[in-house]
N, C-alpha and C positions, 0 to 999 in steps of 0.2 A: 613480338616485342623482343628486342635484343637483350640477351642475357648478359648481365654484368657480373664479372667474377673478380673485380679488382677492389671490392669493398666500397664502391661508390654508389651501389644500388640504393634507391629510396623508393618506398612504396608509392603507388599512384596517389593514394589519399594524401600523403605528405607533400608530394610534388605539386598537387593542385590546391594546397592550402591557400586561401585568399590572402593577398598581400595588402589589401586596402578594403575599406568599408564598401566601396563600389563593387568589389568582387564578391563580397559576402552574400550568401544566399540563405533566405529564411530569417526567422526571428524579427519580422518587420515591426512587431510591437516594441522591440528594443532598439533596433538600429535603422528602422525606416525613417523617412523624412519627418523631421520634427520630434522623433522619439527621444526620451530622456537620455538614454545611454549614448546615442549617436551625438547629441548636442554636447555632452561632456567630452567625448573623444575628439570631436572636431575642434573644440575649444582648447584642447591640450590641457584639460584640467582633470587628471585622473583621480579617482578616489578608491578606497578599499572596498572590495565587493566580494560577494559569493555568488558564483554562477551555478545554479541548480537545474539539472535537466538530464534526460536520458543520454546514453552514449551516442556519439556521432552527431551532435546537434550544434557544435561550434564553440564549445566552452574554451578549449585550448586556443583556438584561433582568436577569439575575442580577447583573451588575456594578452596575446602577442600584440594585437592592435591597440590595446590600452598603452603598452609600452612604446609602440611605434608613434602613436599620436602625441605622446608627451616627450619623445626623444629621450626615453629613460632606459636604463640598464635593465635587461630582462633576465631573470634567473628562475629557472624551472626546477622544481623538486617534486618527487612522487612520495606521498605519505606512506606508500607500501615499502619503499626502500630507505627513505631518509629517517634520521633520528635527531635528537637534540643537538648533537655535535655538528650536524650539517646546518641546522638553523643558526647556530652561533657563528659558523664560518660565513654564512650569508650576511649576518648582521655586521661583522667586521668589514666585509667587502663594501657594504652599503655606507658604513661610517667613513670609510676612506674616500668614497665618492661624494659624500654629502657636501653641499655648497657648490658643486660643479654639475652634478647630474643626479636625478632621482633614481631610485631602484624599485623595480616592480618584482615582488616575489610571487611567483605562481606556484601554488601548492595543489597538485592534482590529487584527487581522492582525499580531500581534507578530512572526511569523516573517519578515515582510518587512524588519524592521530587521536590519542587519548587526551584527557583533560590537562595533564601536566605538560604534555608536548605542545598543546595549543597555548598554554599559558606562557611558554618560553618566549614566543615572539610577540605576545600581546603588548608589552610596554613599548616596543619599537614601532608597532602600528600606531599606537596612541601618540607618540612624540614625533611621528612623521619620518623616522629613519627608513621605514619600509612602507611601500604601497602594496597592500596585501590583496591578492586575487586568489580565491580558493575555488576549486571546482569539485562538485559532488553530484552523485546520482541519488543520494539519500536525502531525505527531508532534513534540512539544517536545523529545524526546530528541535529535533531529537539528537542530532549528532554533533552539533557545534555549540561550544560554550556560549552562554548568554552574554558574557562580557565581550566576546569576539563578535557576536551577532550585533551587539549595540554599536559597534564601531565600523561595521561593514554593511553596505546596502546589498540586499538579496535580489538578484534578478532570476526569474524563472524562464528557462528555455523550453520550447515545445518540440516534439518530434516533427521532422520535416514532412510536409505533405507531398503528394505525388507530383504536383506542379514544380515544387522546389527541387525535388530529386531529379525530375526530368531536365531541368536547366543544367544541373551539375553533370548529368549523364551526357547531354549534348556537348557540353564544354570538354569533358574528358575525351570524347570521341574525336572532336575537331581540333583540339590543341596539339599541334605538332611539337611544340617546345617542351611542354610539361606533361602533356597527356599522351594519348594513343593515336594522335593524328597521322603519324607516319605509317600506320598499319592499314589505313584505308578501311577501317572496320565497318561492316554493315551488319545490323541486327534485325532479325525478323521482328515484326510487330508483337507476336505472341511471346517471344523471348524477352523483349523489352518490358512488356507488361508484367511478366513473371518476376523479372529482376526488381522492378520498382516495388512490387508487392512484398517480395522477400526481404527487401531492405528494412521494412517495418519502421520507417522514419529515421533510419540511421544512415547518414551519408557515408561514413567510413566503411560500414559494412557493404553498402552498395558498390563503392569503388573497389574494395578488395575483391568482391565477387566478380566484378567486371574485368579486373586485371587478370584474374585466374582464367576466366572464360575466354578472354582474348588470346591467351597462350594456346588454348585448345581449339580455337575457331578454325574451320576448314579453309585452306587457301583457295582463292578464286581469282586467278590472274595475279594482278598486282595488289589485290586487296584480300581481306579475310571476311568470311561469312559466319556469323554466329546464329545458330538455329535454336529452336526450342528444346530439342533433345539434349544438346550440349549444355544449355543453361540449366536444365533440370539436373543433369549429372553434377554440375558444379555446386548448385545450391543444396542438393540433398534434401533432408527433412526440413520442414517449415520451422522458421525461427520466430519465437514470440518472446517479447519482453516479459520476464517473470523472475524477479530476484527473490528467492526463497528467504523469507524473513525480512525483506526490505519493503520499500515504499509500494512497488507494484503489487507485491504479495498482499499487503493489507488493503490496498485500494480495491483489488479484485474480489477478495473475500467479502469486503463491505458491500460491493455491488451485488454479489450473489445473495447475501443475507437480505438486502433491501429489496431485491427482486422477489424473493420468497414472501417477505412481509407485505409487499405491494400486490401480491396475488397475480404475478405475471409469470406463468410457467415457461414461456418461450425465452424471455430474457434470463430467467434462472438457469435454464438449460444451456444457454449460450455461455454464461459466465462459468458454469460448472465445466463445460468442455474446454473453455479457454484456459482455465487453471490446470486441468489435466494435461492439455497439450503443452503447457509451459513447464511441466514436470512436478506439479504439486503432488504431495503424498495423498492418495485418495482417502486414506484413513483420517487425515487431518480434516478433510471436507466432511467426512461422515460424522466425525466428532462435533464439528460445528453445526451439523444438521440436528444433533441432539439439543444443542442450545436453542436453535431456531424453534424446534418443536415445543420447548417449554416456555420460551420467552414470548413468542408471537402467536402461538396457536393454543397452547395450554389446554384447558378443559372444554374449549369450544369443540375440539375433536381430539380426544386423548389417543386415538389410533395413530396420530402423527408420531408421537414419541415411541410407540411400539414399533412402527415401521422404520424409524431411524435407527433404533437399536438393532433391528433385524438386518438392516443394510450393513451395519458394522460387522455383524456376525458373518454375513454372506461373503463380504470382502476378505475377512480373516480366513475363512475356510477355502474359498475358491481363488482368491487373488485376481490378477488381471487376465483377460478383459471382462470376465463374467461379473466380477465384483463391482466394477464401475457402473454396470447397468442397474444393479440393485440400488446403488447410491442415487442414480438418476431417477429411478422409480420413486424413491423417498422424497427427493427434492421436488419432483413434479406434484406428488400428492400434497405435500405441505404448501406449495404455491397455490393449489386449488382449494385447500381446506378453509373452513371458516376461521377467522382470526380473533384472537383475544389475548391481550396482555394483562388481564385482570390478576392472574396469579403472580406474574412478574412484578406488577405494581404493589400488590399486597405484600409480597415477600420483602421488597425494599422498604416499605413503610414499617412493617413489623421489625425488621432489622434495625431501623433507626431508633425505634422505641426501646428495643432490647439494649442498645448501647447507651441510650440517653437516660433511662430511668433507673439504672443501677441494679443491685441485687435484691429485688423485691421478693419477699417470702412467699413460698407456695402456701396457699390457704390450707388450714388444718384438714378440712373435709376432703381435700384432694390428695392428701398424703397417704402413702401405703403404710400399713400397720402390721408388720410381720411378727412383732414381739408384744408381750403383755404390757411392758412399760409404755410402749408407744400408744397402745389402746387406752391406757389409763390417763395419759396426758392429752387425749383428744384426737390423736391421728385417725383420720378416716371417719370421724363422728359426723353424722348427718349427711353423708354422701348418698346420693340417690343413684342406684344402679339403673342405667338407661333401659336395659332390656326388660326390666320389670315394670316399666311405665307404658302407657298407651302409645302405640306406634313406635315403641323403642325410643321415645324422646321425653326427657325430663324437663317439661316446660318450666321456665323460670329459674332453672339451675344456673349458677354463675361459676365461671371457670377462670376468670382473670384474677390476678393478685388483689387482695383486699384493698391495698393502697393505690390501686390503679383504676381509673375509669374504664368503662367498656370502650372498645374500639371497633370500628367497622373497616377492616383492611380490604377484605375481599368483596368486590362488587362485580358480579358476573356480567359479562357482556351480553347484549341482546342478540346473540348469534350462536348457531350450532347448538351443541348439547348444553351450553351455559344458559340457554333460555329456560330449560327445564330445571337446571340447578338453581337459578335465580328464583323460579316459582316455588320450589321446595323450601328454600331458605326463608322466603317471605311468609309462607304458610306457618313455619315454625315460629317465626318472630311474632306473628299474629297470636299464636297460642301463648307466647310469653306475655304479651300485653294484656291478655284476657284472664290470665291466672290470678286468682284472688290475692291481693296484697302486692301485686306487681306494680312498679312505678309507671306513671303515665308517660307515654313517649311523646 
């Protein structure tokens, strides 16, 4: 590819940006025949919208096509660089054009704007001064004001699949005007497959990698040959979508947790390795494993919690890569263990009562009596010391506040160790029922 040093260079991904809906590849659920967004664009009736999807899926291109379809002025801002002053300047420009031409404001990475910045252009979206198109890789439910969400339709873009990426790749290689057609580039099948895989659904990433690899491709007569070795050198380490603290992060930890809960060790291992490969802090996963052990396994197999704690300790002592193996061991054990959320459910129910019932007094017989005065006024009077009772159980003794009915929060699951726990609890309750003077159940 000819090197341009006069400032006119444009990346391949920008040169190949679709100029019409017919050139657009992917997102058929939005711009395919009869799809809602396509109908609106073809009719020249643009509306405010938020385009939510991973990088390289066509958000910027769709924003430009919105303006093109309506013959509107297109103004692009990045929320990373722009501020309130820039928004006000756009509003003034839109006002000057109003009555002759609509204005489409495209705000890339809209999730980077805070509430006050988003509020700045909200009135102008509402009165039609601006047609707002926002792009975000983050869930707009969390990152965009409700007032703005209610005035803009949200469209969800998906990662491009291998067939879509393959269409773009062929177009880039063949197009002599905007692509690499003048190079006569030939790509080995293995190199092509690696490139499509490394793109990970991101068209921009694929085209950027292709452009770099084309510069390094070996000359072969009037053409160039791109082999697997060169492609590997360009791609380097595998790229996986994983935005720490973002949507992908929480989606993947959710998938890991649910795989463990669903007793699928293989899926759990996949999501564990997927997160580690994406750069997740292993200690974060180890801490989440502690939660899984208590929430989803509990007393059905208390060893899960011990193993999760030990996995944290191993990673803290050894670091990588030995520590990750200990975490994997804990994850697999928990996925295979008997499951019970009985303690989790009991804790939530007891917490609800503790908040709802107020400051109920501790019964006198359960209070400690370290002083003579306390003993004289009845603290500890009538308390039955369990270890002095048969089998260390004071049958019929009551431990709830006097003004509160008994509750049954903890219901052991019929799995794992909780089978025996449930049998023991039922035996004690039977003794409570048969104690003279005990209420009928």
